C-alpha positions in Angstrom: 20.6 9.6 47.5 22.4 7.6 49.8 21.7 4.5 51.6 20.3 6.0 55.1 18.1 8.4 53.6 16.8 5.4 51.4 15.9 3.4 54.7 14.6 6.5 56.6 11.9 6.8 53.5 11.2 3.3 54.0 10.7 3.4 57.7 8.6 6.5 57.6 6.6 5.8 54.4 6.3 2.4 53.7 4.9 2.2 50.0 6.8 5.3 48.9 10.0 4.1 50.7 10.0 0.6 48.9 9.7 2.7 45.5 12.9 4.7 46.9 14.7 1.3 48.1 14.1 -0.7 45.2 15.1 2.6 42.7 18.5 2.7 44.5 19.1 -1.0 44.4 18.5 -1.0 40.4 20.4 2.0 39.8 23.0 0.7 42.4 22.8 -3.0 39.8 23.1 -1.1 36.7 26.1 1.2 37.6 27.9 -2.3 38.6 27.1 -3.5 35.2 28.6 -0.7 33.6 31.6 -1.3 35.4 32.2 -4.7 34.3 31.4 -3.9 30.5 34.1 -0.5 30.4 36.4 -2.9 32.8 36.7 0.3 34.8 35.1 2.2 37.4 33.8 6.2 37.1 37.0 8.2 36.7 39.1 5.5 37.1 42.4 5.5 34.4 43.5 1.6 33.4 45.0 -0.1 31.2 41.9 -2.7 31.4 39.5 0.0 30.2 37.2 -1.3 27.7 35.1 1.5 26.7 34.1 5.4 28.2 30.9 6.4 30.1 28.3 8.8 28.1 25.9 10.1 30.9 22.6 8.5 31.6 19.4 8.5 30.3 16.2 8.2 32.4 14.0 5.2 32.0 10.9 4.2 33.5 10.1 0.7 34.8 6.5 -1.1 35.7 6.6 -2.7 39.1 4.3 -4.0 41.3 5.0 -1.3 43.6 4.2 1.4 41.0 6.2 3.0 38.4 10.2 3.6 39.2 12.3 6.3 37.0 15.6 4.7 36.4 19.2 6.1 35.1 20.4 3.9 33.1 24.1 4.4 32.2 25.1 5.3 28.5 28.5 3.9 26.8 30.3 5.8 24.2 31.7 2.5 22.0 29.6 -0.5 22.9 25.9 -0.7 23.7 25.3 -0.8 27.7 23.5 -3.9 28.3 21.6 -5.0 31.6 19.6 -7.6 33.1 17.4 -5.1 35.2 15.1 -4.2 32.0 15.5 -8.1 30.6 14.3 -9.5 34.0 11.4 -6.4 34.8 10.3 -6.4 31.3 8.6 -8.9 32.3 5.9 -7.3 34.0 4.4 -6.2 31.2 3.9 -9.9 29.9 2.8 -10.4 33.5 0.2 -7.9 33.7 -1.0 -9.5 30.6 -1.2 -12.8 31.7 -2.9 -11.7 35.0 -5.7 -10.0 32.9 -6.0 -12.8 30.4 -6.0 -15.4 33.0 -8.4 -13.4 35.2 -10.8 -13.4 32.1 -10.5 -16.9 31.8 -11.4 -17.8 35.1 -14.6 -15.7 35.2 -13.2 -12.7 37.1 -15.5 -9.8 36.9 -13.8 -6.2 35.3 -13.8 -4.5 38.4 -11.7 -7.3 40.2 -9.4 -7.6 37.0 -8.9 -3.7 37.3 -7.9 -4.5 41.0 -5.6 -6.8 40.0 -4.1 -4.5 37.5 -3.6 -2.0 39.9 -2.0 -4.2 42.1 0.6 -4.6 39.8 1.5 -0.9 39.4 -1.0 0.0 36.4 -3.8 2.2 36.9 -5.8 2.6 33.8 -5.6 0.1 31.2 -5.6 2.0 27.6 -8.3 0.7 25.0 -5.6 -0.4 22.3 -3.7 -2.7 24.8 -7.5 -4.6 25.9 -7.9 -4.1 21.9 -4.3 -5.8 21.3 -5.5 -9.0 24.0 -8.8 -9.4 22.5 -7.5 -9.9 18.8 -4.7 -12.3 20.0 -7.4 -14.5 21.8 -9.6 -14.0 18.6 -7.0 -15.7 16.4 -6.4 -18.7 18.1 -9.9 -19.3 18.7 -10.7 -19.1 15.1 -7.8 -21.2 14.2 -9.1 -23.9 16.6 -12.6 -23.9 15.4 -11.3 -24.1 11.8 -8.8 -26.4 12.3 -8.9 -29.5 9.6 -10.8 -32.8 11.4 -8.5 -35.6 10.1 -9.6 -38.6 12.3 -12.9 -40.7 12.0 -15.5 -39.6 14.7 -17.9 -42.3 15.0 -19.8 -40.9 17.8 -20.9 -37.2 17.9 -22.4 -35.7 20.4 -23.9 -32.2 20.3 -26.0 -29.6 22.9 -26.9 -26.1 23.5 -26.4 -23.5 26.5 -27.5 -20.1 26.7 -25.7 -16.7 27.8 -26.9 -13.9 28.3 -25.9 -11.0 25.6 -26.4 -7.1 25.5 -27.6 -6.1 22.3 -28.0 -2.2 22.1 -30.4 -1.3 25.5 -31.5 -4.5 26.0 -30.4 -8.3 26.8 -31.3 -11.0 25.0 -30.5 -15.0 25.5 -28.7 -16.7 22.8 -27.5 -20.2 22.2 -24.3 -21.4 22.2 -24.0 -24.4 20.2 -21.3 -27.3 20.8 -20.1 -30.4 19.1 -17.8 -32.6 20.5 -16.8 -35.9 19.0 -15.2 -39.7 20.5 -12.6 -40.2 18.0 -11.6 -43.8 16.6 -8.9 -44.1 19.4 -11.3 -43.6 21.9 -10.4 -40.3 22.7 -12.5 -37.1 23.1 -12.2 -34.4 20.9 -13.9 -30.3 20.7 -15.4 -30.4 17.2 -16.7 -26.9 16.9 -18.8 -24.2 18.5 -21.1 -21.0 17.5 -23.2 -18.3 18.9 -26.6 -18.3 17.5 -30.0 -16.7 18.1 -31.6 -19.9 18.5 -31.7 -23.7 17.9 -33.3 -24.1 14.6 -32.9 -26.8 11.6 -30.9 -24.4 9.6 -28.4 -23.7 12.2 -27.4 -26.9 13.2 -27.6 -27.6 9.2 -24.9 -25.3 8.4 -22.9 -26.5 11.3 -23.3 -30.0 10.6 -22.1 -29.0 7.0 -19.2 -27.0 7.9 -17.9 -29.9 9.8 -18.0 -32.2 6.7 -16.3 -29.5 5.4 -13.5 -29.8 7.4 -13.2 -33.2 7.4 -16.1 -35.2 9.0 -17.1 -37.8 7.3 -19.4 -40.8 8.2 -20.8 -40.7 11.8 -22.5 -43.6 12.9 -24.2 -42.3 16.1 -25.4 -38.4 16.6 -26.2 -38.2 20.8 -28.4 -34.9 21.7 -31.3 -34.2 23.4 -35.0 -34.4 21.6 -34.5 -31.0 19.4 -36.4 -32.2 16.5 -34.3 -29.4 14.3 -30.8 -31.6 15.7 -32.4 -34.8 14.4 -33.7 -33.1 11.4 -30.3 -32.1 10.6 -28.5 -34.6 11.2 -30.3 -36.7 9.2 -29.6 -35.0 5.8 -26.0 -34.1 6.7 -24.9 -37.3 7.9 -26.7 -39.9 5.8 -26.7 -43.2 7.5 -26.2 -42.0 10.8 -28.6 -43.3 13.9 -29.9 -40.6 16.0 -29.5 -41.6 20.1 -31.7 -39.9 22.3 -29.9 -38.6 25.6 -31.3 -40.9 28.6 -31.3 -38.3 31.0 -32.8 -35.4 28.8 -35.5 -38.2 27.8 -37.0 -39.0 31.5 -36.7 -35.5 32.2 -39.1 -34.8 29.0 -41.2 -37.3 30.3 -41.5 -35.8 34.1 -42.5 -32.6 32.4 -45.8 -33.8 31.5 -46.6 -35.1 34.9 -47.9 -34.0 38.3 -44.4 -33.4 40.6 -45.5 -35.8 43.0 -45.2 -38.5 40.6 -41.6 -38.0 39.3 -39.9 -40.2 41.8 -41.8 -43.0 40.7 -42.3 -42.7 37.2 -38.7 -41.6 36.6 -37.7 -45.1 38.6 -39.9 -47.0 36.2 -38.1 -45.2 33.1 -34.9 -46.1 34.2 -35.6 -49.8 34.9 -37.3 -50.0 31.4 -34.2 -48.2 29.3 -32.8 -51.5 28.7 -36.0 -53.1 27.1 -38.0 -51.8 24.3 -41.0 -54.0 25.3 -40.7 -52.6 28.6 -40.8 -49.0 27.7 -43.6 -49.8 25.2 -45.2 -51.0 28.7 -44.5 -47.9 30.3 -46.0 -46.0 27.7 -49.4 -48.2 27.8 -49.1 -47.6 32.0 -48.6 -43.8 31.8 -52.0 -44.0 29.6 -54.1 -46.5 31.9 -53.1 -44.0 34.9 -54.8 -41.0 32.8 -51.4 -39.1 31.8 -51.8 -39.0 27.6 -49.2 -36.5 27.2 -46.5 -38.3 29.1 -47.5 -41.4 27.3 -46.9 -39.7 23.5 -43.7 -38.5 24.8 -42.5 -41.9 25.7 -43.8 -43.6 22.3 -42.2 -40.4 20.5 -38.8 -41.2 21.5 -38.7 -45.0 21.9 -37.2 -45.3 18.1 -34.0 -43.1 19.5 -33.5 -44.5 22.9 -31.5 -47.8 22.1 -29.5 -47.1 19.2 -26.4 -46.7 21.7 -26.6 -51.0 20.8 -25.0 -51.0 17.8 -21.8 -50.0 19.4 -19.7 -52.6 21.3 -21.1 -52.9 24.8 -18.1 -51.7 26.7 -19.1 -48.1 24.9 -22.8 -48.2 25.9 -22.4 -45.9 29.2 -20.1 -43.6 27.7 -22.5 -43.0 24.3 -26.5 -43.4 25.5 -26.1 -39.7 27.2 -24.9 -36.1 26.7 -23.0 -36.0 30.4 -19.6 -35.7 28.4 -21.4 -32.3 26.9 -23.7 -31.8 30.3 -20.4 -31.1 32.1 -18.5 -29.0 29.5 -21.5 -26.5 29.9 -21.5 -26.4 33.5 -17.5 -25.5 33.5 -18.6 -22.9 30.6 -21.0 -21.2 33.1 -19.2 -21.5 35.8 -16.4 -19.4 34.2 -18.4 -17.1 32.6 -21.0 -16.6 36.3 -19.4 -12.8 37.6 -19.5 -11.4 33.9 -23.3 -11.7 33.9 -23.9 -10.4 30.7 -21.5 -10.4 27.6 -21.3 -7.1 25.5 -21.1 -8.9 22.0 -21.0 -12.1 20.7 -17.6 -12.0 19.9 -16.7 -11.5 23.5 -19.1 -14.7 24.4 -17.2 -16.9 21.9 -13.8 -15.4 22.8 -14.2 -16.5 26.2 -15.9 -19.7 25.3 -13.5 -20.7 22.4 -10.9 -19.9 24.7 -12.0 -22.2 27.6 -12.8 -25.2 25.1 -9.5 -24.9 23.7 -8.1 -25.5 27.5 -10.7 -28.5 27.9 -9.6 -30.0 24.2 -6.0 -29.9 25.4 -6.9 -31.9 29.0 -9.2 -34.4 26.9 -6.4 -35.5 24.1 -3.8 -35.4 26.5 -5.3 -37.4 29.9 -6.7 -41.2 29.8 -9.0 -42.5 26.8 -12.6 -42.0 27.3 -13.5 -45.5 25.6 -11.0 -47.8 27.6 -10.5 -51.5 27.2 -10.2 -53.6 23.7 -13.1 -52.1 22.0 -11.4 -49.2 20.3 -12.9 -48.4 16.9 -10.8 -48.8 13.6 -12.1 -47.3 10.7 -10.8 -48.5 7.1 -12.3 -46.3 4.0 -12.6 -48.4 1.3 -14.1 -46.2 -1.1 -10.8 -46.2 -3.4 -12.5 -49.6 -5.0 -11.4 -53.2 -4.3 -9.3 -55.6 -5.9 -9.9 -58.5 -7.7 -9.8 -61.3 -5.5 -12.5 -62.7 -3.5 -10.7 -62.0 -0.2 -11.8 -58.6 -0.6 -15.4 -59.6 -0.1 -16.1 -58.1 3.4 -15.8 -54.9 1.6 -17.9 -54.6 -1.2 -20.4 -52.1 0.4 -17.7 -49.9 0.6 -18.8 -48.7 -3.1 -21.7 -46.6 -1.7 -25.0 -47.0 -3.6 -26.6 -50.1 -5.1 -24.5 -52.3 -7.5 -24.6 -55.5 -9.0 -21.1 -57.7 -8.0 -20.1 -60.3 -11.0 -18.0 -62.8 -9.5 -16.1 -65.0 -12.1 -14.6 -68.3 -12.2 -10.9 -66.6 -12.5 -11.4 -64.8 -8.7 -12.4 -61.6 -10.7 -15.1 -58.9 -9.4 -16.4 -56.9 -11.9 -19.0 -54.3 -10.7 -21.7 -52.4 -11.9 -24.2 -49.4 -10.6 -27.5 -50.4 -10.8 -30.0 -47.9 -13.0 -32.6 -47.1 -10.7 -34.7 -44.2 -10.8 -34.9 -41.8 -8.2 -38.5 -42.4 -7.3 -37.8 -46.3 -6.8 -34.9 -45.7 -4.5 -37.0 -43.2 -2.3 -40.2 -45.7 -2.1 -37.0 -48.2 -1.3 -35.3 -46.3 1.1 -38.7 -45.8 2.9 -40.2 -48.6 3.0 -37.1 -51.1 4.0 -37.4 -51.1 7.9 -34.7 -52.1 10.1 -34.7 -53.9 13.6 -31.8 -55.0 15.7 -32.5 -59.0 17.2 -29.5 -58.8 20.0 -28.5 -62.4 18.2 -25.9 -63.4 16.3 -24.1 -66.5 14.6 -20.8 -68.0 13.3 -20.8 -67.0 9.6 -17.7 -68.6 9.3 -19.2 -72.1 10.2 -22.5 -71.7 8.1 -19.8 -70.9 5.1 -18.1 -74.0 5.9 -20.9 -76.2 5.7 -21.9 -74.7 2.5 -18.3 -75.1 0.8 -17.7 -78.5 2.2 -20.9 -79.6 0.9 -20.6 -78.0 -2.4 -16.8 -79.8 -2.8 -18.7 -82.8 -2.4 -21.1 -82.0 -5.2 -24.3 -81.9 -3.4 -26.7 -81.4 -6.1 -29.0 -79.8 -3.8 -26.6 -77.5 -2.0 -25.4 -76.6 -6.1 -28.8 -76.2 -6.8 -29.8 -73.9 -4.5 -26.6 -71.6 -4.9 -27.7 -71.8 -8.5 -31.1 -70.6 -7.9 -29.9 -67.6 -5.7 -27.8 -66.5 -8.4 -31.0 -66.1 -10.9 -32.8 -64.3 -8.0 -29.8 -62.0 -7.9 -30.2 -61.0 -11.8 -34.1 -60.7 -11.0 -33.7 -59.1 -8.1 -31.8 -56.3 -10.2 -33.8 -56.4 -13.1 -37.0 -55.7 -10.8 -35.5 -52.4 -9.0 -34.1 -51.2 -12.5 -38.0 -52.0 -13.6 -39.5 -49.9 -10.4 -41.4 -53.1 -9.5 -40.5 -53.1 -5.5 -43.0 -55.8 -4.8 -41.7 -58.2 -7.1 -38.5 -57.7 -5.2 -40.0 -58.2 -1.9 -41.6 -61.4 -3.0 -37.8 -62.4 -4.1 -36.4 -61.2 -0.6 -38.7 -63.9 0.8 -38.2 -66.5 -1.4 -34.1 -66.1 -0.9 -34.4 -66.1 2.7 -36.7 -69.7 2.6 -34.0 -70.8 0.3 -31.0 -69.7 2.6 -32.6 -71.2 5.7 -32.4 -74.8 3.6 -28.7 -74.3 2.9 -27.8 -74.6 6.4 -29.6 -74.6 9.8 -27.2 -72.1 11.2 -28.6 -69.5 9.0 -31.6 -69.1 11.7 -32.6 -70.0 14.8 -36.3 -70.4 16.5 -36.4 -66.6 17.6 -35.3 -65.6 14.6 -37.8 -67.5 12.5 -40.8 -66.5 15.2 -40.1 -62.9 14.4 -39.7 -63.1 10.8 -43.4 -64.7 11.0 -44.8 -62.3 13.1 -43.5 -59.8 10.7 -45.1 -61.6 7.4 -48.4 -61.4 9.7 -48.1 -57.8 10.3 -47.5 -55.9 6.6 -44.2 -57.3 5.9 -43.6 -59.0 2.2 -40.4 -60.1 2.5 -37.0 -59.9 4.5 -33.6 -60.9 5.2 -30.8 -61.6 7.8 -28.0 -59.1 7.6 -25.5 -57.8 9.5 -22.0 -58.3 7.9 -22.1 -62.4 7.7 -22.8 -62.5 11.5 -26.5 -61.4 11.7 -28.2 -59.5 14.4 -30.3 -57.2 12.4 -33.5 -58.3 10.5 -34.6 -56.3 7.4 -38.6 -55.9 6.4 -39.8 -54.7 3.2 -43.3 -53.3 4.2 -46.2 -50.9 2.9 -47.6 -51.1 6.6 -44.9 -49.1 8.2 -46.9 -48.5 11.5 -48.0 -52.1 12.1 -44.8 -53.5 11.6 -43.5 -51.2 13.8 -45.5 -52.1 16.7 -45.2 -55.8 15.9 -41.8 -55.9 16.0 -41.9 -53.6 19.2 -43.8 -55.9 21.2 -41.6 -58.5 20.0 -38.8 -56.6 21.9 -37.0 -55.7 18.9 -35.7 -52.2 18.2 -35.6 -50.1 15.3 -32.8 -48.4 13.6 -33.6 -45.7 11.1 -30.8 -45.6 8.3 -30.6 -44.2 5.0 -28.6 -45.1 1.8 -25.2 -44.5 1.5 -24.3 -43.1 -2.5 -20.5 -42.1 -1.3 -19.1 -44.9 0.0 -19.1 -46.8 3.2 -16.4 -47.0 6.2 -15.8 -50.7 7.6 -15.7 -50.5 11.3 -14.4 -53.3 13.5 -12.9 -53.7 17.1 -9.8 -54.5 17.5 
């Protein structure tokens, strides 16, 4: 075929002519490559010849214009090398890339076939599709089972639903997604799973899997009001607090109201979300206006609405809602919209997992999600403390309930208390913790005590000796299961502690403590790593105390004893 014939074919039949034109051109390219590699043209006798030709072989090549049949030269003494197939063999990779990219962008199967046909392939074999699917599945599995090697203080949990074909019918199944904010302030997607429903056992199994992969202590679990999530998080992540998403809270209340009331009540709820007293007032207002179901919903979620305030204020806006996951779920829905229904669970997880991998890569390579100076730093001190009193701030890291003896030589002896399971259960159940919003300078209080002790202040020394004796009495009360005696000692200790320094308490704390004693509390103490901020009470009558503290504007924080060893969180 000469050049004139090729051009005429192109002018008379554009599509077929283009195939002939490319075939002619690539054959000519390979002939020139053969000349260079043999050192001589065809049939030429020359001393520079390095090899002889040995005919040619038909070779097919897929291009965007269809399949071409080329004449690949063969050499007798050396292998023939050509850049034609090296370059155009990328068509298969381009084809694979086109299929994968189209699939991940949510392009329908019919449109993918059109894209593939444009590359010159009329039909995709089942084995080829299986090859691509297997590669994706392996990547998704590695991503969702990778070790988690960093501290995750904030855990976000949510689910979205997709249609999946089940035999001859279609069902809605849940895609459970868990993401977290790491100690360095960056977001990371931690896990995903397909489930028939969102029940407690399913969430508990997924949380347990996270623990096996390396997630340890979690400070805050943020989700909607699903009871299964709350129960599972409480059981698996002992000591964590649950934060009700503010957006889901407002939606839950509005569902119990006539539509004409939505705008007014939504604004009232938004204005109240920073103050537990106003939330209770909202519930009372809804009750008065004849909306008892909405009032019950507000009261039910109050204990979980302000737990985000245990974090640094710079974090509050980011961790009081699940907006981070809501945007992620919208992207999953957008990318799967044209697919309609998935043929099976594996196909949904394949697509969702790959999208989550892309989003995760974007998260960990983009800007820090929690910016500013309040980046969380975790120090795991479960291995124990040294003998120096300088390590006193970390004594809680042992986990469980312990007795510490501080000796004159600065040595510290540690011994776990022998407490029955029944006593531990009752103690944990009857201790209530409330966030005051106030803090104090622990260093100033301790300096005042130290100065008085060094001056041999007899009142101070006697007070400190009395506190030591109460420590031993408290140990005995706990080991004997006498919790009422333990609570009474808490009250005595608080009164004596206030005598040591005027900075230990203030008028507000004194008022709240008195209110608590008048509403079921037997004893209590101010706690918070030396700076205060929390009031803990022992009470048999939980309901009366909770309502009294709520009226005072104090937010209750649910907690569990940690027997594995805690982590110290600081801001830096």
